[in-house]
C-alpha positions as CSV (number, residue, x, y, z in Angstrom):
1,M,32.1,-35.4,-35.1
2,I,30.5,-33.6,-32.7
3,M,32.3,-31.0,-30.4
4,I,30.9,-29.5,-27.3
5,R,32.7,-26.3,-25.7
6,K,31.7,-22.5,-24.6
7,P,30.6,-21.0,-27.4
8,N,32.9,-17.7,-29.2
9,Q,31.0,-14.7,-29.8
10,D,30.1,-14.8,-32.9
11,E,28.7,-18.6,-32.2
12,L,26.9,-17.2,-29.0
13,E,24.9,-14.1,-30.8
14,E,24.1,-16.8,-33.5
15,I,23.0,-18.6,-30.3
16,I,21.0,-16.0,-29.2
17,R,19.7,-15.5,-32.5
18,L,18.1,-19.0,-33.0
19,S,16.8,-19.1,-29.0
20,P,13.3,-17.7,-29.8
21,Q,12.5,-20.9,-32.0
22,A,14.1,-23.2,-29.3
23,L,11.7,-21.5,-26.6
24,H,8.8,-21.7,-29.6
25,D,9.6,-25.8,-29.7
26,G,10.7,-26.2,-25.6
27,T,6.8,-24.6,-24.5
28,L,6.0,-26.7,-27.4
29,G,4.4,-23.5,-29.3
30,N,3.3,-21.8,-26.4
31,V,5.8,-19.0,-26.5
32,K,7.1,-17.5,-29.4
33,P,9.3,-14.3,-27.9
34,S,11.5,-12.0,-30.0
35,E,15.0,-11.6,-29.8
36,E,15.0,-9.2,-27.9
37,K,13.0,-10.7,-25.1
38,V,15.3,-13.4,-25.0
39,R,18.0,-11.1,-24.5
40,Q,16.3,-9.9,-21.5
41,L,15.8,-13.4,-20.2
42,V,19.6,-14.3,-20.6
43,E,21.6,-11.2,-20.2
44,P,20.8,-11.0,-16.4
45,I,21.9,-15.3,-15.9
46,L,24.8,-14.4,-18.4
47,A,25.7,-11.7,-15.5
48,K,25.8,-14.3,-12.9
49,G,27.6,-16.8,-14.1
50,G,25.5,-18.7,-16.5
51,Y,26.7,-19.9,-19.7
52,Y,26.0,-22.0,-22.8
53,L,28.0,-25.1,-24.1
54,A,27.6,-25.5,-27.9
55,A,27.5,-28.6,-30.2
56,L,29.5,-27.9,-33.2
57,E,29.8,-29.7,-36.1
58,E,32.5,-29.0,-38.9
59,G,32.2,-25.4,-37.1
60,K,28.8,-25.0,-37.3
61,V,25.7,-24.6,-34.6
62,I,23.8,-27.3,-34.2
63,G,22.1,-27.1,-30.9
64,W,23.0,-25.9,-26.9
65,I,22.7,-25.8,-23.4
66,F,21.9,-23.1,-21.6
67,L,23.9,-23.3,-17.4
68,G,23.7,-21.0,-14.6
69,P,23.3,-20.6,-10.7
70,A,19.6,-20.5,-9.1
71,K,18.0,-20.2,-6.0
72,D,15.7,-22.6,-4.6
73,Q,12.6,-19.9,-4.1
74,F,12.2,-21.6,-0.6
75,T,15.2,-21.8,1.2
76,D,17.9,-19.8,-0.8
77,E,20.1,-22.5,-1.4
78,R,22.2,-22.2,-5.0
79,V,21.9,-25.1,-7.1
80,G,22.6,-25.4,-10.6
81,F,20.1,-24.7,-13.5
82,I,19.8,-25.9,-17.0
83,Y,17.7,-22.7,-18.4
84,E,17.9,-24.1,-22.1
85,L,18.7,-27.4,-24.1
86,Y,18.0,-27.5,-27.9
87,V,19.3,-29.4,-31.0
88,H,18.4,-28.2,-34.5
89,E,15.8,-30.2,-35.7
90,A,17.8,-32.0,-38.9
91,Y,20.1,-33.1,-35.9
92,R,17.4,-34.7,-34.0
93,G,17.1,-38.6,-33.2
94,K,21.4,-38.5,-32.8
95,G,21.9,-38.7,-29.1
96,I,23.1,-35.1,-29.3
97,S,20.8,-33.5,-26.9
98,K,22.0,-36.7,-24.1
99,Q,26.0,-35.4,-25.3
100,L,25.0,-31.8,-24.1
101,M,23.2,-33.1,-20.9
102,K,25.8,-35.0,-20.1
103,S,28.5,-32.3,-20.4
104,G,25.9,-29.8,-18.8
105,V,25.8,-32.0,-16.3
106,D,29.8,-32.3,-15.8
107,H,30.4,-28.7,-16.5
108,L,27.7,-27.8,-13.3
109,K,29.4,-30.7,-11.0
110,Q,32.7,-28.9,-12.0
111,D,31.1,-25.9,-10.9
112,G,30.4,-27.0,-7.6
113,Y,26.9,-27.4,-7.1
114,T,25.5,-30.1,-5.5
115,E,22.2,-30.2,-7.4
116,I,20.6,-29.7,-10.5
117,R,17.4,-28.2,-11.9
118,L,15.2,-27.7,-14.8
119,S,11.7,-26.4,-16.1
120,V,10.0,-28.2,-18.9
121,F,6.6,-28.9,-20.4
122,A,5.2,-31.9,-19.6
123,E,4.6,-33.0,-22.7
124,N,7.9,-32.4,-24.0
125,D,9.8,-35.5,-25.7
126,A,12.8,-34.3,-23.7
127,V,10.8,-35.5,-20.1
128,K,12.3,-38.7,-21.1
129,L,15.7,-37.9,-21.5
130,Y,15.6,-36.3,-17.9
131,E,14.0,-39.1,-16.7
132,K,16.9,-41.7,-18.1
133,M,19.8,-39.4,-16.8
134,G,18.0,-39.3,-13.0
135,F,16.1,-36.2,-12.9
136,Q,12.9,-36.6,-10.8
137,V,9.5,-34.8,-10.6
138,R,10.5,-32.2,-7.9
139,T,7.5,-29.5,-8.0
140,M,4.6,-29.4,-10.8
141,T,3.1,-26.0,-12.2
142,M,-0.2,-26.7,-13.0
143,T,-2.6,-24.5,-15.1
144,M,-5.9,-23.6,-16.1
145,R,-7.6,-22.2,-18.9
146,L,-10.2,-19.9,-18.5
147,A,-12.4,-18.4,-21.0
148,V,-13.2,-15.0,-21.8
149,E,-16.6,-13.9,-21.6
150,T,-17.5,-10.8,-23.6
151,E,-20.5,-8.8,-23.1
152,T,-23.0,-8.5,-25.6
153,R,-25.7,-6.0,-25.4
């Protein structure tokens, strides 16, 4: 039976320790941050009221969702934001991500948000889950790789 709740301090430390892998997977291998970098990203969000919800099975963290406040960059409107969703590889395909998302949306609704946003790499399989849950593309970040020319003399 899977339980979803706020993690205790030991579970939170485990989540932060495993977050570099979560970011690596979520960015489709484009980013492999250190635990120190994860803390630099996470701590300001936690300080502003962000929090994790952990999925636990038999007391073991098997996944999590990281939620919190954000501001619209154009209007300064306060919105809820899903910063991270992760399920350990061995537990994928069992509906745990969906349970975490439903719980996260419920929590953000209870926190008083009227809009929830998230960012996701376009090729990430999670896009299908987000669309099924009612998320829609709002903005797109596009990229173009440039070849670096090296001078030869």
